[in-house]
C-alpha positions as CSV (number, residue, x, y, z in Angstrom):
1,M,112.4,151.3,116.7
2,A,111.4,149.4,119.8
3,Y,112.6,145.8,120.3
4,S,109.2,144.4,119.3
5,G,109.9,145.2,115.7
6,L,106.4,146.8,115.4
7,D,105.3,150.3,114.7
8,F,102.8,151.9,117.1
9,D,99.5,151.1,115.4
10,S,100.7,147.6,114.8
11,Y,102.0,147.0,118.4
12,R,98.6,148.2,119.8
13,S,96.5,145.9,117.5
14,Y,98.8,142.9,117.9
15,Y,99.4,143.0,121.7
16,G,96.3,145.0,123.1
17,R,93.1,146.7,122.4
18,D,91.9,149.9,120.9
19,P,88.6,151.2,122.6
20,L,87.6,152.8,119.4
21,S,87.0,149.4,118.0
22,L,83.5,149.6,119.7
23,V,81.4,152.6,118.5
24,V,79.2,154.0,121.2
25,K,76.3,156.3,120.4
26,I,75.0,158.2,123.4
27,P,73.3,161.6,123.5
28,D,74.9,164.4,125.3
29,L,74.5,163.6,129.1
30,K,73.8,167.1,130.4
31,V,70.4,167.0,132.1
32,G,68.7,170.4,132.8
33,G,68.3,171.3,136.4
34,A,71.1,168.9,137.4
35,D,73.0,169.5,140.5
36,T,75.8,167.0,140.2
37,A,78.8,167.2,137.8
38,I,80.6,164.1,136.9
39,H,84.1,164.8,135.5
40,L,85.2,161.7,133.6
41,S,88.1,163.9,132.3
42,E,89.0,167.5,132.0
43,A,87.5,167.7,128.6
44,A,84.2,169.5,128.3
45,Q,82.5,166.6,126.5
46,D,83.4,164.4,129.4
47,I,81.7,166.4,131.9
48,L,78.2,164.9,132.7
49,L,75.4,166.8,134.4
50,V,73.1,164.5,136.5
51,P,70.4,165.0,139.1
52,S,71.6,163.9,142.3
53,E,68.1,162.3,143.1
54,V,68.8,159.8,140.3
55,L,72.2,158.9,141.6
56,K,70.6,158.4,145.0
57,A,69.1,155.2,143.8
58,S,72.6,153.8,144.9
59,N,73.6,153.7,148.4
60,W,77.2,154.2,147.3
61,F,76.1,157.7,145.8
62,K,73.6,158.4,148.6
63,A,76.2,158.4,151.2
64,G,78.4,160.7,149.2
65,L,75.7,163.1,148.5
66,S,74.3,163.2,152.0
67,E,74.3,166.4,154.1
68,R,76.1,164.6,156.9
69,W,79.3,165.3,155.0
70,A,81.1,168.4,156.4
71,S,81.3,169.8,152.9
72,S,79.9,168.5,149.5
73,A,80.9,171.5,147.6
74,I,83.1,171.1,144.5
75,T,86.8,171.9,144.6
76,D,87.4,172.5,141.0
77,S,86.3,175.8,139.8
78,S,85.6,174.6,136.2
79,T,82.1,173.3,137.0
80,S,80.6,176.6,138.1
81,T,81.2,178.0,134.5
82,I,79.3,175.1,132.9
83,A,75.9,175.3,134.6
84,E,74.3,176.9,137.5
85,G,73.0,175.0,140.5
86,I,75.8,172.5,140.7
87,R,76.2,171.5,144.2
88,Y,78.1,168.2,144.0
89,S,81.0,166.9,141.9
90,Y,82.9,163.6,141.2
91,G,86.0,163.1,139.4
92,L,87.2,159.9,137.6
93,K,90.5,158.8,139.1
94,R,92.8,155.8,138.9
95,D,93.6,153.8,141.9
96,T,97.3,152.9,141.4
97,D,97.2,150.0,143.8
98,D,94.3,148.2,142.2
99,D,94.9,149.6,138.7
100,G,91.3,150.6,138.3
101,Y,89.2,153.8,137.6
102,S,86.5,155.0,139.8
103,L,84.6,158.2,140.9
104,F,85.9,160.2,143.8
105,R,83.6,162.9,145.5
106,S,84.7,166.5,145.4
107,Q,88.0,165.8,143.5
108,A,89.1,166.7,140.1
109,P,89.6,164.0,137.4
110,D,93.1,162.7,136.7
111,P,95.0,164.8,134.1
112,D,95.5,163.3,130.7
113,P,97.9,160.4,130.8
114,I,100.9,160.3,128.6
115,P,99.9,159.9,125.0
116,A,99.8,156.1,123.9
117,S,102.0,157.1,120.8
118,D,104.7,158.3,123.3
119,E,104.3,155.5,126.0
120,F,104.8,153.1,123.2
121,W,108.5,153.9,123.1
122,I,108.8,153.3,126.9
123,I,106.9,150.1,127.4
124,A,107.2,148.3,123.9
125,D,110.0,146.2,125.1
126,T,108.3,145.3,128.5
127,R,104.8,144.6,127.1
128,Q,103.2,146.0,130.3
129,T,99.4,145.5,130.5
130,R,96.3,146.8,132.4
131,A,93.4,144.8,133.3
132,D,89.8,145.5,132.5
133,F,87.8,146.7,135.4
134,Y,85.8,143.6,135.8
135,R,89.2,141.7,136.3
136,S,90.9,144.4,138.5
137,A,91.4,144.1,142.0
138,A,89.3,147.2,142.6
139,S,86.2,145.5,141.1
140,P,83.6,143.6,143.3
141,S,83.6,140.9,140.3
142,Y,87.4,140.5,140.8
143,G,88.0,136.6,140.7
144,T,84.3,135.8,139.8
145,I,84.3,136.3,136.0
146,P,86.7,134.2,133.7
147,A,88.4,136.2,131.0
148,Y,86.6,136.3,127.7
149,A,87.9,133.7,125.4
150,D,91.3,134.8,123.8
151,A,90.8,138.4,125.2
152,K,93.6,140.8,124.7
153,P,94.7,143.2,127.5
154,I,94.8,146.9,127.6
155,V,98.3,148.0,126.9
156,F,98.5,151.8,127.2
157,L,97.4,154.2,130.0
158,E,95.6,156.4,127.5
159,D,93.6,153.5,126.3
160,H,93.0,152.3,129.9
161,R,91.3,155.6,130.8
162,K,89.4,155.7,127.5
163,H,87.9,152.4,128.4
164,A,87.0,153.7,131.9
165,I,85.3,156.8,130.6
166,R,83.4,155.0,127.8
167,D,82.2,152.3,130.4
168,H,81.1,155.0,132.9
169,R,79.3,156.9,130.3
170,I,77.3,153.9,129.3
171,M,76.5,153.1,133.0
172,L,75.2,156.6,133.7
173,A,73.2,156.6,130.3
174,L,71.4,153.5,131.4
175,L,70.7,155.0,134.9
176,L,69.2,158.1,133.2
177,G,67.2,156.0,130.9
178,V,68.9,157.2,127.8
179,D,69.2,155.0,124.9
180,V,72.6,153.4,124.2
181,D,73.6,152.2,120.8
182,L,76.6,149.8,120.5
183,E,78.1,149.2,117.2
184,V,79.8,146.0,117.3
185,K,83.0,145.7,115.2
186,D,84.9,143.5,117.6
187,W,83.0,141.0,119.7
188,M,86.0,140.8,122.3
189,E,85.7,144.7,122.9
190,W,81.9,144.6,123.0
191,A,81.7,141.7,125.6
192,T,84.4,143.0,127.8
193,C,82.9,146.6,127.8
194,L,79.6,145.2,128.9
195,A,81.4,143.1,131.5
196,N,82.9,146.3,132.8
197,V,79.6,148.0,132.9
198,V,78.2,145.0,135.0
199,A,81.3,145.4,137.3
200,Y,80.9,149.1,137.5
201,A,77.2,148.6,138.4
202,Q,78.1,146.3,141.3
203,Y,80.8,148.8,142.5
204,Y,78.4,151.6,142.7
205,D,75.6,149.5,144.1
206,L,73.5,150.1,141.0
207,L,73.2,146.6,139.6
208,P,69.6,145.8,140.9
209,R,68.5,148.9,139.1
210,L,70.6,148.6,135.9
211,A,70.5,144.8,135.4
212,P,67.3,144.8,133.3
213,S,68.8,147.6,131.0
214,I,72.1,145.8,130.7
215,K,70.4,142.6,129.7
216,Q,68.7,144.4,126.8
217,L,72.2,145.5,125.6
218,F,73.1,141.8,125.3
219,Y,69.8,140.7,123.9
220,R,69.9,143.5,121.2
221,Q,72.9,141.8,119.5
222,P,71.7,138.7,117.4
223,G,75.3,137.3,117.3
224,I,75.4,137.0,121.1
225,W,74.0,133.5,121.0
226,E,76.8,132.4,118.7
227,D,79.4,134.3,120.8
228,I,78.2,132.5,123.9
229,A,79.1,129.1,122.3
230,S,82.7,130.3,121.9
231,S,83.1,131.8,125.4
232,S,80.7,130.0,127.6
233,E,82.6,130.3,130.8
234,F,82.6,134.1,130.5
235,Y,79.0,134.3,129.9
236,L,78.0,131.8,132.5
237,A,79.4,134.1,135.1
238,L,77.6,137.1,133.7
239,G,74.4,135.3,133.2
240,D,74.6,134.5,136.9
241,I,75.4,138.0,138.1
242,L,72.6,139.5,135.8
243,R,70.2,136.8,136.8
244,S,69.5,136.2,133.1
245,E,67.9,132.8,132.5
246,A,68.6,133.1,128.7
247,I,72.3,133.8,128.9
248,F,72.9,131.6,131.8
249,G,70.9,128.7,130.3
250,D,72.7,128.9,126.9
251,A,76.1,129.3,128.4
252,L,75.6,126.2,130.7
253,R,74.5,124.1,127.7
254,H,77.7,124.9,125.9
255,F,79.9,124.8,129.0
256,L,78.6,121.2,129.7
257,G,77.8,120.0,126.2
258,N,81.0,120.6,124.5
259,P,83.6,117.8,125.3
260,E,86.5,119.8,124.1
261,R,85.9,122.4,126.9
262,L,85.1,119.9,129.5
263,G,88.7,118.8,130.0
264,G,90.4,122.2,129.6
265,F,89.8,125.6,130.8
266,A,86.1,124.9,131.7
267,Q,87.3,122.8,134.6
268,A,89.7,125.5,135.8
269,A,86.9,128.0,135.5
270,L,84.8,126.4,138.2
271,D,87.0,128.2,140.7
272,F,85.6,131.5,139.5
273,Y,82.0,130.7,140.2
274,S,79.9,130.9,143.4
275,F,79.1,127.7,145.4
276,E,75.5,127.8,144.1
277,T,76.7,128.0,140.6
278,Q,79.0,125.0,141.0
279,L,76.1,123.1,142.6
280,V,74.2,123.7,139.4
281,I,77.1,122.6,137.1
282,H,77.7,119.3,139.0
283,K,74.0,118.5,139.2
284,K,73.4,119.3,135.3
285,S,76.6,117.3,134.6
286,L,75.3,114.3,136.5
287,E,71.9,114.7,134.5
288,L,74.0,114.8,131.3
289,G,75.6,111.6,132.2
290,F,72.1,109.9,133.0
291,L,71.0,111.3,129.5
292,N,73.9,109.8,127.7
293,Q,73.2,106.3,129.2
294,E,69.4,106.8,128.2
295,I,70.3,107.5,124.7
296,E,72.7,104.6,124.6
297,D,70.0,102.2,125.9
298,A,67.5,103.5,123.3
299,L,69.9,103.1,120.6
300,R,70.7,99.5,121.6
301,Q,67.0,98.6,121.7
302,L,66.9,99.2,118.0
303,T,69.2,96.3,117.6
304,F,67.3,93.9,120.0
305,Q,70.2,94.5,122.6
306,D,70.5,96.0,125.9
307,R,73.6,96.8,127.8
308,Y,73.5,93.8,130.0
309,F,72.5,91.0,127.6
310,A,73.5,90.1,124.0
311,F,70.8,89.9,121.4
312,L,67.3,89.6,123.0
313,D,66.1,88.0,119.8
314,T,69.1,85.6,120.6
315,R,70.1,83.9,117.5
316,Y,70.5,84.1,113.7
317,D,67.6,81.5,112.9
318,P,68.1,79.7,109.5
319,Q,64.4,78.9,109.7
320,K,63.3,82.6,109.3
321,S,62.2,84.1,106.0
322,E,64.9,85.7,103.8
323,R,63.6,89.1,104.8
324,D,63.7,88.4,108.4
325,K,67.1,87.2,108.1
326,A,68.5,90.2,106.1
327,I,66.7,92.6,108.7
328,F,68.4,90.6,111.5
329,L,71.7,90.9,110.1
330,A,71.3,94.6,109.4
331,R,70.5,95.2,113.1
332,A,73.5,93.1,114.0
333,I,75.6,95.5,112.0
334,L,74.3,98.5,114.0
335,A,74.8,96.6,117.2
336,E,78.5,95.8,116.2
337,Y,79.0,99.5,115.3
338,L,77.5,100.4,118.8
339,N,79.5,98.0,120.7
340,I,82.7,99.2,119.1
341,Q,82.1,102.8,119.7
342,F,80.7,102.7,123.2
343,T,82.9,99.8,124.6
344,T,86.2,99.4,122.6
345,K,86.9,103.0,122.2
346,R,85.7,104.2,125.5
347,G,88.7,103.0,127.3
348,S,88.2,105.0,130.5
349,Y,85.1,105.6,132.5
350,H,86.3,109.2,133.3
351,R,83.4,111.5,132.7
352,V,85.4,113.6,130.2
353,M,86.6,110.6,128.2
354,T,83.1,109.1,128.3
355,H,81.2,112.2,127.1
356,N,83.9,112.7,124.5
357,V,83.2,109.3,123.0
358,T,79.3,109.7,123.1
359,H,79.8,113.1,121.5
360,N,81.7,111.6,118.6
361,V,79.1,108.7,118.1
362,Y,76.1,111.0,118.2
363,Q,77.7,113.4,115.8
364,S,78.6,110.6,113.4
365,I,75.0,109.3,113.4
366,L,73.4,112.7,112.9
367,V,75.6,113.6,110.1
368,H,75.4,110.4,108.2
369,A,71.6,110.1,108.5
370,K,71.2,113.8,107.5
371,H,73.1,113.3,104.3
372,D,71.9,109.7,103.7
373,L,75.3,108.2,104.2
374,S,74.4,104.9,105.8
375,A,76.5,103.0,103.2
376,R,79.5,105.1,104.0
377,L,79.1,104.5,107.8
378,F,78.7,100.7,107.6
379,R,80.7,100.2,104.4
380,T,79.4,99.8,101.0
381,Q,80.2,96.2,100.5
382,T,78.7,94.9,103.7
383,P,75.4,93.9,102.4
384,Q,77.0,91.9,99.5
385,Q,79.5,90.3,102.0
386,L,76.8,89.3,104.4
387,T,74.6,87.9,101.5
388,S,77.4,85.7,100.5
389,I,78.4,84.5,103.9
390,F,74.9,83.6,104.9
391,H,73.7,82.5,101.4
392,L,70.6,84.8,101.5
393,G,68.1,84.6,98.8
394,R,65.4,87.0,97.6
395,D,62.3,87.8,99.5
396,R,59.5,85.5,98.2
397,N,56.8,88.1,98.7
398,S,58.4,91.1,97.2
399,G,61.2,89.7,95.2
400,A,63.6,92.4,96.8
401,S,67.3,91.2,96.9
402,P,68.9,90.7,100.4
403,Q,71.4,93.3,99.6
404,R,68.6,95.8,99.0
405,I,66.8,94.8,102.2
406,I,69.9,95.2,104.3
407,R,70.6,98.7,102.8
408,E,67.1,99.8,103.3
409,E,66.9,98.4,106.9
410,L,70.4,100.2,107.7
411,K,69.0,103.4,106.4
412,R,65.9,103.1,108.4
413,L,67.8,102.1,111.6
414,L,70.1,105.1,111.2
415,D,67.2,107.5,110.7
416,R,65.5,106.2,113.8
417,A,68.8,106.4,115.7
418,A,69.2,110.1,114.6
419,Q,65.6,110.7,115.9
420,V,66.5,109.2,119.2
421,I,69.4,111.4,119.6
422,S,67.9,114.6,118.2
423,S,64.7,114.2,120.3
424,R,66.7,114.0,123.5
425,T,69.6,116.5,122.7
426,L,68.3,119.3,120.5
427,D,66.0,120.7,122.9
428,E,63.2,122.8,121.1
429,D,63.0,125.2,124.1
430,A,66.7,126.1,123.5
431,P,66.7,126.9,119.7
432,R,69.8,129.2,120.0
433,A,71.9,126.6,121.8
434,A,70.9,123.9,119.4
435,R,71.5,126.0,116.3
436,F,75.1,127.0,117.3
437,S,76.0,123.4,118.5
438,S,74.6,122.2,115.2
439,G,74.0,118.7,116.8
440,R,77.6,118.4,117.8
441,Y,76.8,118.0,121.4
442,L,74.0,117.7,123.9
443,T,72.0,120.9,124.4
444,N,68.7,119.6,126.1
445,L,69.4,120.6,129.8
446,D,66.1,121.6,131.2
447,M,66.5,124.4,133.8
448,R,63.6,125.1,136.1
449,K,63.4,128.5,137.7
450,D,64.0,127.1,141.2
451,E,67.4,125.5,140.0
452,H,69.0,128.7,138.9
453,P,71.9,129.8,141.3
454,W,69.9,132.9,142.5
455,A,66.8,131.0,143.2
456,R,67.1,131.0,146.9
457,E,68.1,134.6,147.1
458,V,64.9,135.5,144.9
459,Q,62.8,133.5,147.3
460,R,64.2,135.1,150.3
461,D,63.9,138.6,148.9
462,Q,60.1,137.8,148.1
463,S,59.6,136.4,151.7
464,V,61.1,139.7,153.0
465,E,58.7,141.7,150.8
466,E,55.6,139.7,151.8
467,E,56.5,140.2,155.7
468,D,56.9,144.0,155.1
């Protein structure tokens, strides 16, 4: 038994990933009249027959299929027995330097690697791993997409090639317009699979053609919006590459809105993104700071306060009616609560610390208002204590006790405070982000089309088309 103390199946599931955890349903990709054979492996089911005219949508394939090459004939004899009229072939091979698989013209595919169950006895002690294509040095997306949250690596060579075969099959099916059905059993495997498909589409210069189809694979899964909440750094990059306003917008809301992520990996993830994306992140981060201050000012106005002066209705006036006195004291309670939360506990003006404090204040107000827990937030005995201290009597008009007036006013103030927060943070135009943040942090980050990282590139392309 290996040093790990685990058997083969346990080792694979504990340290790595099994490509079979994602069920891919694709019809047989053998198009009638095809002239190009793509050998993903030596197995018959992994030989795809594709028209070269479809592949020529990519400049990468167009160059390889050009008659300028001295010879485009196949070098492996197996293809001629599969279909007539085959003129070109590609084989899926591994680049040992960059540790990534890609297609090579007129070459046979790599032979089957050592079975994973046999390799287990060789590498179990070393825990050797292989990278997904989107994170390998062979990929155009290398260094531009952060790892999926808590993603496990690929352990065995056999699994590594199975991933490459699967991801190529999905990409080519999308290119042929064939429906792809992905049954999600493991979100990590599903997300990394599609990230690999995106990276392969970039590698083969097919992304402009395939991006709409790839986006539909994301949108088909209702759980994606919840998954974005847990791995916003990963999806922020994918949304940028695919030019998906929905994915990028939701990921940005979670990326900036969750204070627990602001001070950790999210900050390190900035290095992965393009300069344009970093500008958007910093711009929206500043907007978030202004929004925080706007909400704080609105909350203070509920108490006759602003952030520069004390009570605008300056003093407790003994000549006021008993009701006015009770209402004044209720607002003073909220004012004191806000002062403690926003001033005493803030401690630092560092952006992350400040946002973390406001996050907790907003969450507390929203939760207590939703469940009618104003008495718990401001302490149950507070109305009685204030009544005793200030010798308050009953309201002459209604006969209501001062304790009741204070409790009712505190509840009303808490409801209004919750409205102030929710109206500015739970954006109706972003119901997915709002739902999966559950009011825990700000989600209202409006994104105009001209603010997306790809906006200038789109404008430039449109200008070129108009000139042509």
